[in-house]
Backbone as CSV, one residue per row, in Angstrom:
resi,resn,N_x,N_y,N_z,CA_x,CA_y,CA_z,C_x,C_y,C_z
1,UNK,70.230,-39.739,137.109,69.003,-40.310,136.592,69.215,-41.767,136.175
2,UNK,70.400,-42.127,135.762,70.695,-43.498,135.385,70.495,-44.454,136.554
3,UNK,70.902,-44.033,137.750,70.754,-44.872,138.941,69.272,-45.109,139.224
4,UNK,68.470,-44.061,139.087,67.034,-44.189,139.328,66.409,-45.195,138.369
5,UNK,66.750,-45.096,137.098,66.216,-46.030,136.104,66.695,-47.457,136.377
6,UNK,67.937,-47.591,136.782,68.474,-48.926,137.101,67.720,-49.554,138.263
7,UNK,67.431,-48.754,139.278,66.663,-49.263,140.425,65.285,-49.726,139.964
8,UNK,64.641,-48.962,139.101,63.329,-49.359,138.581,63.418,-50.691,137.836
9,UNK,64.423,-50.852,136.979,64.573,-52.100,136.224,64.823,-53.284,137.151
10,UNK,65.649,-53.075,138.160,65.932,-54.152,139.117,64.666,-54.544,139.873
11,UNK,63.891,-53.543,140.291,62.648,-53.832,141.015,61.632,-54.530,140.119
12,UNK,61.547,-54.135,138.853,60.664,-54.848,137.922,61.086,-56.310,137.806
13,UNK,62.380,-56.537,137.638,62.881,-57.909,137.493,62.568,-58.733,138.743
14,UNK,62.845,-58.176,139.901,62.568,-58.898,141.157,61.086,-59.203,141.303
15,UNK,60.248,-58.259,140.926,58.799,-58.446,141.030,58.337,-59.579,140.128
16,UNK,58.771,-59.564,138.880,58.342,-60.613,137.948,58.918,-61.976,138.321
17,UNK,60.151,-62.010,138.787,60.749,-63.288,139.216,60.010,-63.847,140.420
18,UNK,59.590,-62.981,141.340,58.901,-63.463,142.537,57.565,-64.127,142.210
19,UNK,56.973,-63.788,141.079,55.713,-64.421,140.684,55.870,-65.928,140.506
20,UNK,57.067,-66.371,140.164,57.324,-67.805,139.988,57.243,-68.564,141.307
21,UNK,57.306,-67.862,142.422,57.283,-68.503,143.735,55.884,-68.584,144.347
22,UNK,54.887,-68.171,143.596,53.508,-68.323,144.072,53.110,-69.781,143.833
23,UNK,52.638,-70.469,144.859,52.238,-71.875,144.669,51.149,-71.985,143.598
24,UNK,51.284,-72.965,142.722,50.343,-73.124,141.605,48.903,-73.284,142.074
25,UNK,48.704,-73.976,143.183,47.341,-74.190,143.666,46.749,-72.931,144.312
26,UNK,47.546,-71.872,144.433,47.077,-70.609,145.014,47.021,-69.476,143.985
27,UNK,47.095,-69.802,142.703,47.100,-68.757,141.677,45.777,-67.983,141.646
28,UNK,44.669,-68.662,141.864,43.382,-67.970,141.888,43.342,-66.990,143.056
29,UNK,43.763,-67.451,144.231,43.826,-66.580,145.403,44.734,-65.386,145.124
30,UNK,45.901,-65.678,144.528,46.881,-64.623,144.262,46.316,-63.567,143.314
31,UNK,45.577,-63.986,142.304,45.043,-63.015,141.351,43.998,-62.112,142.005
32,UNK,43.184,-62.662,142.900,42.183,-61.850,143.602,42.877,-60.861,144.543
33,UNK,43.864,-61.333,145.288,44.622,-60.453,146.187,45.282,-59.328,145.382
34,UNK,45.911,-59.702,144.278,46.610,-58.752,143.422,45.668,-57.651,142.936
35,UNK,44.525,-58.042,142.412,43.574,-57.061,141.888,42.995,-56.178,142.983
36,UNK,42.699,-56.777,144.140,42.180,-55.989,145.248,43.201,-54.929,145.671
37,UNK,44.442,-55.359,145.842,45.458,-54.413,146.311,45.766,-53.362,145.263
38,UNK,45.682,-53.702,143.992,45.863,-52.695,142.947,44.820,-51.593,143.078
39,UNK,43.588,-51.988,143.316,42.513,-50.999,143.454,42.755,-50.094,144.660
40,UNK,43.156,-50.690,145.762,43.396,-49.917,146.984,44.576,-48.968,146.803
41,UNK,45.692,-49.474,146.288,46.888,-48.638,146.164,46.728,-47.581,145.078
42,UNK,45.991,-47.901,144.023,45.744,-46.893,142.997,44.999,-45.708,143.601
43,UNK,43.935,-45.991,144.323,43.137,-44.939,144.942,43.966,-44.148,145.966
44,UNK,44.654,-44.863,146.847,45.460,-44.198,147.877,46.600,-43.389,147.252
45,UNK,47.226,-43.935,146.229,48.318,-43.234,145.562,47.861,-41.964,144.877
46,UNK,46.715,-42.044,144.214,46.155,-40.860,143.560,45.849,-39.778,144.598
47,UNK,45.278,-40.183,145.733,44.976,-39.212,146.794,46.255,-38.567,147.333
48,UNK,47.269,-39.389,147.611,48.518,-38.868,148.179,49.187,-37.873,147.232
49,UNK,49.228,-38.200,145.956,49.832,-37.297,144.981,48.932,-36.083,144.753
50,UNK,47.630,-36.300,144.699,46.681,-35.212,144.474,46.692,-34.172,145.576
51,UNK,46.908,-34.614,146.808,46.978,-33.687,147.940,48.400,-33.182,148.194
52,UNK,49.302,-33.426,147.240,50.698,-32.982,147.317,51.391,-33.446,148.593
53,UNK,51.105,-34.664,149.005,51.779,-35.234,150.164,53.138,-35.794,149.771
54,UNK,53.209,-36.315,148.556,54.472,-36.819,148.023,54.425,-36.735,146.515
55,UNK,55.583,-36.910,145.902,55.644,-36.885,144.444,56.671,-37.903,143.960
56,UNK,56.540,-38.255,142.711,57.438,-39.215,142.078,58.099,-38.520,140.888
57,UNK,59.223,-37.830,141.097,59.867,-37.089,140.008,60.292,-37.980,138.835
58,UNK,60.829,-39.161,139.133,61.212,-40.108,138.089,60.240,-41.267,138.179
59,UNK,59.456,-41.435,137.108,58.452,-42.501,137.123,58.127,-42.930,135.699
60,UNK,57.493,-44.068,135.604,57.037,-44.560,134.323,55.675,-43.926,134.030
61,UNK,55.322,-43.836,132.765,54.022,-43.304,132.343,53.723,-41.940,132.982
62,UNK,54.697,-41.072,132.957,54.589,-39.776,133.630,53.430,-38.927,133.102
63,UNK,53.089,-39.064,131.839,52.003,-38.254,131.276,50.631,-38.806,131.633
64,UNK,50.580,-40.040,132.075,49.306,-40.699,132.365,48.921,-40.577,133.831
65,UNK,49.907,-40.712,134.706,49.613,-40.857,136.127,50.726,-40.226,136.953
66,UNK,50.385,-39.615,138.062,51.379,-38.988,138.927,51.980,-39.930,139.950
67,UNK,51.463,-41.153,140.019,51.969,-42.104,141.006,53.047,-42.995,140.398
68,UNK,53.634,-43.811,141.223,54.630,-44.768,140.753,53.916,-45.994,140.205
69,UNK,53.968,-46.173,138.907,53.308,-47.320,138.274,53.860,-48.632,138.827
70,UNK,55.169,-48.709,138.966,55.793,-49.932,139.482,55.294,-50.272,140.876
71,UNK,55.349,-49.324,141.775,54.989,-49.607,143.167,53.502,-49.862,143.323
72,UNK,52.668,-48.993,142.780,51.223,-49.081,142.998,50.585,-50.266,142.280
73,UNK,51.092,-50.607,141.106,50.422,-51.608,140.293,51.114,-52.958,140.224
74,UNK,52.377,-53.061,140.612,53.061,-54.340,140.542,53.710,-54.752,141.861
75,UNK,54.672,-53.978,142.292,55.487,-54.376,143.435,54.677,-54.593,144.703
76,UNK,53.931,-53.596,145.119,53.171,-53.716,146.359,52.068,-54.772,146.278
77,UNK,51.303,-54.848,145.187,50.321,-55.934,145.101,50.947,-57.333,145.123
78,UNK,52.113,-57.495,144.517,52.775,-58.809,144.555,53.239,-59.126,145.975
79,UNK,53.782,-58.159,146.666,54.183,-58.376,148.058,52.959,-58.735,148.898
80,UNK,51.838,-58.091,148.615,50.612,-58.377,149.343,50.145,-59.813,149.117
81,UNK,50.385,-60.347,147.943,50.051,-61.753,147.682,50.760,-62.643,148.690
82,UNK,52.062,-62.463,148.831,52.830,-63.290,149.763,52.412,-63.033,151.205
83,UNK,52.107,-61.777,151.510,51.628,-61.439,152.842,50.374,-62.244,153.180
84,UNK,49.408,-62.242,152.290,48.135,-62.930,152.554,48.265,-64.444,152.521
85,UNK,49.012,-64.953,151.569,49.123,-66.414,151.452,49.815,-67.045,152.654
86,UNK,50.724,-66.316,153.267,51.480,-66.874,154.392,51.106,-66.243,155.738
87,UNK,49.984,-65.559,155.770,49.518,-64.936,157.006,49.308,-66.011,158.076
88,UNK,49.771,-65.776,159.301,49.648,-66.786,160.371,48.227,-66.837,160.950
89,UNK,47.327,-67.493,160.232,45.905,-67.505,160.599,45.627,-68.099,161.968
90,UNK,46.372,-69.122,162.351,46.048,-69.812,163.602,46.950,-69.396,164.759
91,UNK,47.666,-68.328,164.582,48.555,-67.846,165.640,47.821,-66.904,166.586
92,UNK,48.488,-66.588,167.657,47.952,-65.627,168.628,47.959,-64.225,168.024
93,UNK,47.136,-63.364,168.594,46.987,-62.001,168.068,48.315,-61.256,168.031
94,UNK,49.162,-61.390,169.047,50.419,-60.651,169.074,51.345,-61.091,167.941
95,UNK,51.279,-62.364,167.547,52.095,-62.830,166.421,51.594,-62.242,165.106
96,UNK,50.287,-62.085,164.995,49.711,-61.478,163.797,50.117,-60.008,163.697
97,UNK,50.107,-59.322,164.836,50.518,-57.915,164.858,51.988,-57.785,164.471
98,UNK,52.811,-58.674,164.984,54.235,-58.656,164.626,54.420,-58.956,163.139
99,UNK,53.637,-59.880,162.605,53.711,-60.235,161.184,53.401,-59.016,160.317
100,UNK,52.298,-58.347,160.594,51.931,-57.162,159.811,52.966,-56.054,160.015
101,UNK,53.426,-55.878,161.240,54.420,-54.840,161.533,55.733,-55.104,160.810
102,UNK,56.119,-56.364,160.726,57.358,-56.722,160.029,57.258,-56.385,158.547
103,UNK,56.142,-56.718,157.920,55.951,-56.368,156.513,55.948,-54.852,156.336
104,UNK,55.272,-54.147,157.216,55.202,-52.686,157.112,56.585,-52.064,157.242
105,UNK,57.342,-52.550,158.195,58.701,-52.046,158.395,59.593,-52.418,157.221
106,UNK,59.434,-53.649,156.729,60.227,-54.113,155.591,59.961,-53.347,154.304
107,UNK,58.811,-52.751,154.180,58.517,-51.912,153.014,58.861,-50.444,153.256
108,UNK,58.797,-50.009,154.496,59.055,-48.608,154.816,60.546,-48.276,154.769
109,UNK,61.385,-49.123,155.326,62.826,-48.829,155.371,63.425,-48.626,153.980
110,UNK,63.195,-49.543,153.030,63.743,-49.275,151.687,63.169,-48.002,151.047
111,UNK,61.887,-47.721,151.303,61.307,-46.509,150.729,61.996,-45.266,151.274
112,UNK,62.270,-45.241,152.566,62.950,-44.088,153.169,64.354,-43.946,152.583
113,UNK,65.054,-45.050,152.422,66.400,-45.006,151.823,66.324,-44.492,150.393
114,UNK,65.349,-44.988,149.630,65.174,-44.536,148.245,64.788,-43.055,148.219
115,UNK,63.940,-42.630,149.145,63.522,-41.228,149.184,64.704,-40.305,149.465
116,UNK,65.600,-40.740,150.324,66.734,-39.894,150.711,67.845,-39.877,149.665
117,UNK,67.931,-40.929,148.844,69.082,-41.061,147.956,68.780,-41.032,146.462
118,UNK,67.516,-40.959,146.078,67.176,-40.949,144.656,66.073,-39.925,144.392
119,UNK,65.674,-39.859,143.141,64.549,-39.011,142.746,63.313,-39.840,142.419
120,UNK,63.264,-41.064,142.894,62.111,-41.914,142.617,60.892,-41.492,143.426
121,UNK,61.118,-40.971,144.619,60.019,-40.498,145.463,60.541,-39.346,146.315
122,UNK,59.701,-38.362,146.514,60.044,-37.238,147.384,58.873,-36.977,148.319
123,UNK,59.171,-36.947,149.601,58.158,-36.620,150.592,57.985,-35.108,150.641
124,UNK,56.769,-34.633,150.491,56.480,-33.212,150.602,55.879,-32.922,151.978
125,UNK,54.693,-33.446,152.209,54.048,-33.337,153.526,53.806,-34.765,154.032
126,UNK,54.800,-35.545,153.980,54.718,-36.980,154.260,55.935,-37.358,155.075
127,UNK,55.778,-38.308,155.944,56.898,-38.800,156.756,56.932,-40.321,156.677
128,UNK,58.006,-40.897,157.194,58.149,-42.345,157.141,57.005,-43.045,157.867
129,UNK,56.529,-42.463,158.968,55.469,-43.108,159.732,54.135,-43.077,158.991
130,UNK,53.963,-42.146,158.064,52.773,-42.149,157.214,52.812,-43.352,156.271
131,UNK,53.991,-43.617,155.726,54.158,-44.800,154.881,53.889,-46.050,155.692
132,UNK,54.501,-46.137,156.874,54.350,-47.328,157.709,52.876,-47.574,158.031
133,UNK,52.171,-46.534,158.439,50.753,-46.681,158.800,49.904,-47.042,157.585
134,UNK,50.162,-46.424,156.452,49.361,-46.727,155.265,49.615,-48.149,154.779
135,UNK,50.849,-48.597,154.862,51.151,-49.978,154.487,50.474,-50.941,155.460
136,UNK,50.564,-50.670,156.738,49.930,-51.512,157.751,48.425,-51.627,157.488
137,UNK,47.785,-50.498,157.264,46.334,-50.482,157.051,45.955,-51.208,155.761
138,UNK,46.671,-50.950,154.679,46.304,-51.583,153.409,46.593,-53.078,153.409
139,UNK,47.659,-53.504,154.083,47.899,-54.944,154.211,46.790,-55.602,155.026
140,UNK,46.398,-54.950,156.110,45.338,-55.492,156.942,44.023,-55.561,156.163
141,UNK,43.718,-54.515,155.390,42.516,-54.525,154.558,42.549,-55.662,153.541
142,UNK,43.701,-55.862,152.933,43.838,-56.950,151.961,43.602,-58.298,152.628
143,UNK,44.145,-58.481,153.834,43.941,-59.732,154.549,42.462,-59.938,154.879
144,UNK,41.812,-58.890,155.373,40.381,-58.979,155.709,39.570,-59.330,154.457
145,UNK,39.866,-58.684,153.344,39.162,-58.973,152.102,39.412,-60.413,151.668
146,UNK,40.657,-60.831,151.683,41.018,-62.197,151.280,40.304,-63.224,152.154
147,UNK,40.323,-62.987,153.440,39.663,-63.894,154.387,38.153,-63.946,154.111
148,UNK,37.540,-62.803,153.884,36.111,-62.749,153.603,35.786,-63.394,152.249
149,UNK,36.535,-63.044,151.219,36.247,-63.502,149.862,36.322,-65.022,149.743
150,UNK,37.326,-65.598,150.356,37.511,-67.050,150.271,36.927,-67.783,151.480
151,UNK,36.211,-67.059,152.332,35.549,-67.634,153.497,36.513,-68.477,154.341
152,UNK,37.650,-67.901,154.612,38.668,-68.582,155.406,38.317,-68.494,156.890
153,UNK,38.691,-69.512,157.611,38.520,-69.491,159.062,39.899,-69.459,159.697
154,UNK,39.940,-69.304,160.974,41.232,-69.273,161.680,41.720,-70.662,162.039
155,UNK,41.131,-71.674,161.479,41.533,-73.056,161.766,42.135,-73.690,160.549
């Protein structure tokens, strides 16, 4: 259990430190992206846990919520900020697909390793490709929302 708690502390530290790398002129954009993704991941996380697709045996605020507070409310929304801010708007479609796929893969691989080696997450009726697809879809939704909200063009 000590290893699980240590991983959580390290991830919290990395998440908070990464906030310093958000460009100051993009803080408004970042806050909107962050809040949007929190809403999406909170809802999706509640559904996944509610339908017994996965569980988080070691988690923060265990009496309040069955999901991972760190992942759903901090880590993933912060990663989504960087995803949206650096999205290749003027690139070809295949580059955009590779960009989203790279982020999805980059989030799925560590989760699978953590699932296999710790008690932070356990897949019940869930597989790695479910994580990959859900990350892909939610990142894409965040990008669409960000683009719509700030009336961004591809130029």
